[in-house]
N, C-alpha and C positions, 0 to 999 in steps of 0.2 A: 604546427600546433600539436600540443599533446594530446595523447590518447584520451578518450573519456573514460573516466573511471572514478570510483569512489573508495578511499583508502581510510581505514578505520584506525584511529590512534588510540593506543593503549590508554584508558581512561580519560580519553580526550573527544575531540570532535570527529566529524567525517570531513576528511579533505577531498574537495570534489575538483578534478582537473578536466581540461579538454573543453572548456567553454560551454559546459552544460547548460541549457535553457533552464531558467528557474521562475516559477510563478506561483500564485496562491490561487487555491481553488477551494471552494466553499460548498458543503454538502447541504442541499435544499430539499424539502418534500416538494414533489411535484405537484403543483397547485391545479393543473388542468386534469380533471378525473378522467377525460376523454383519452387521455395518454396511457399506455401500459406500464411506464416506469412509475415507482413509488418515490424514487430520488433522483436527483439530477445534480450535476456539477455546475456551480456558477463561477464565472471567470472572475477572480478577485485582482487581476492584473499581474503583469510582469513585474519581477523584481530585479533591480539593476545589480550587476556583479562583475567581478573581475573574470579573467579567464580561469584562474583557480581561486577557490574560495572555501572556507571552513564553516560548516553548519553545526550549530550548537547539538550535542547529543546529551546532556547532562540535564537540560530543562531549566538551567539557572541564568541563563544569558539574559543581559538586560539590553541585548541587541539582536533579538530574534529577528530572523532565523539563523542569524550568523553567530559564531563562537566569539566570546569576549574574554575567555580565560577564567570563567567562573568555576569550571570544573576543578581547577587546582585548589580554588579557596574552600570550594564545599566537600572536598575529599571524594569525589565521584568515582563510585565502582563500576566501571563500564564492562565488566567481564563478559565475554560472549558465552552464551550458554545454550544457543540454539544448535539442533544438529545439523551437521553439515552433509548428511546422507543426501543423496539426489532425490529430487521431487517424488518421482515415481516409486521410490523405494519407501518413503515416509507415507505415501498417500494410501487412503482406503479407496479400493474400487467400489463404486456403487453402481450397480447395473439397474438401468431404466429401460422402460419400454421404447423411448423415443430417443434418448442419448443416454450414454454412460457419463459418470461424473468422477473425477479424482478429487479427494478432500484430504487436505494434510492438516487440518484443524486450526491452522495459523490464521486467527481471525482478529481483524484490525477495527472491527465494529463499524465499519462504514454503511452497512445495510443494503448495498446494491444487489445483494443476492434475492432480496425481496421485490416481487413484481406485483401488480394488481391482480394478476391471476393466480398467484402462489409464490411459493419460495422455489429456489432451484431444485431441492430435494423432490418436492411435489411435482414441479413441472417435468421433470426428467422420468418420473415413474407413473404419472398418471395414465388413465385409460384413453385419454383424447390424444390420438397421434395426427392431428392435423398439423399441417405446415406452420400455422401461426403459433401453436402450443410449443412445437420442436423451436422455433425461432425464438420464442421467450426462454425457454430452458437453456439455450446456448447464450443469450444475453445475460441473463441471471449468473452464469458462472463467469463469463468473460469481463463483465464489469465489475468484478469483485477486485479491487485495486491490490489488495494483499497477495492475490495469486493462490489463495487457500483452494479455490475450485476451478476445474478445468473441465470444459465439456470434450467429450470424446465422442467421435463419430463410431458407428458400430463396426468399422474397420479397424478401430483402435487409434486412428489418428487423432491429434490434438486439434481442436478448432480454437485458434488464438486471433485476436483482433491485432492488426497492424499498428504499433505504436512506435513513434520516434523517441529517440533518447532525450529524456528531459526529466526534471523532479518538479513535484508540486508540492509546496507547503499546505496543508490542509487544514481547514476550519469547521467547525461542527456546532453552530449556532443552536441547533435543536437541543443539544445537550449541554449547550453554553461552555464548551471546551474548545481548545486546539488540538488537531489530530497529529498524525505521524507525516513522514515524508513518502510521498507516492513516488517511487522511482519507476520509471518506464522505459522500455525499448532495450532491455539486456543490457543496460550499463555494467561493466564488472565491477564487484564488490569485493575488496581485498581485506581479510582478517587482520587484526593487530598482529598475529604471528605471521603474516606473509602469505598464509594460503589463500586461496580465491574460492569463493562461495559458487555454487552453480549458477550460471548466467540464466536469468529468467525475465520474462517480458514484463512481468507486474510483480512488484514487492512494496511493502510499506515498512519504513525503517522506524524504530522508536525514536523521539525526541523528548520526550518527557523524563527520560531517566529511570522510569519506574519498571519496565517490561520484565517480565521473567522468562523470556525468550530472545534476549538482546543477541545481535542487533535489531531482531525484527519487533513490530510493534504487535502487541497482544491485546490492546483495547484498554490497557490500565490507565491511559491518560483521562478516560472519562471518571474512574474511581478517584484518580489523583486529583481530579478538578484542574487540569493542568491548562493554563491561559499564556500565550506568548506575550501578551500586553501589547503587541505591536499589529494585531490583526486589523485589517482594513474592513471586516465585516461587522454588521451589526444585527 
C-alpha cells in the first residue's frame, strides 16, 4: 500500500494516496447547555473512495468533494502563499496563568476555541486555576481543527490529542456554507514545488479556492458563500 500523503498539484487538486479515510463532519451548536462545549462535530457519514483520490481545491467541481477537472476550465490560480516556516517560529507565545498558548493566526472559522466558560485566550489567562478551567483551556486549543492554537504545559511541552490519519469534509450549516478539509494525524503534505510542509496533527486545507493563505483555509469560504452542493447536512 502506498504511503499516506497529500500532494498538491499546481493549479489543480489535492491528490491523496495511501487509502486515507474520508468522511463528512458537520459543525453544530451544542444544544445541551449543561455541556461545556459550544460546538460539536456531527458525523455526516463515510465517503466512498479509491485507494488514491483527488480532492477539489478550486471550489468549482460538480462532483464535490472530488476533482472533476473544473480547475482547468476556470483558470484556477492555486499558488501557495502560506509561510513554510515551522509552527513554533510562526506562532505567538501567549503566557497564561494555567497553561500557555501558541497562536499562529491561521483561523479556519470553525469556532471550537469557544467554550461555555470563555474562549481559549481567556481560559488560559483567567485567575481561576481549578482543574476544570485548565481542562477547558486545553480543550479549547486542542479542538481547533486548523491547528492555530496549541496548549503548552508550563514545562513547554505541547498538549495534543491523539488523532488517527484521516480527512473530514466539513460543513457549517450555522453559516450556511461548506468548510475546508480537516486533515488529521500528521499526514504529509507535499507542495506543488515538491517540498514538504511541516507535519502537523491538525490542519484545515482550503477547498473553496479563495483563501489568501493557500493551501490552508483562512475562513474565506464564509465570505465567498461556498457550498459544495453535495452536502448531506441540512
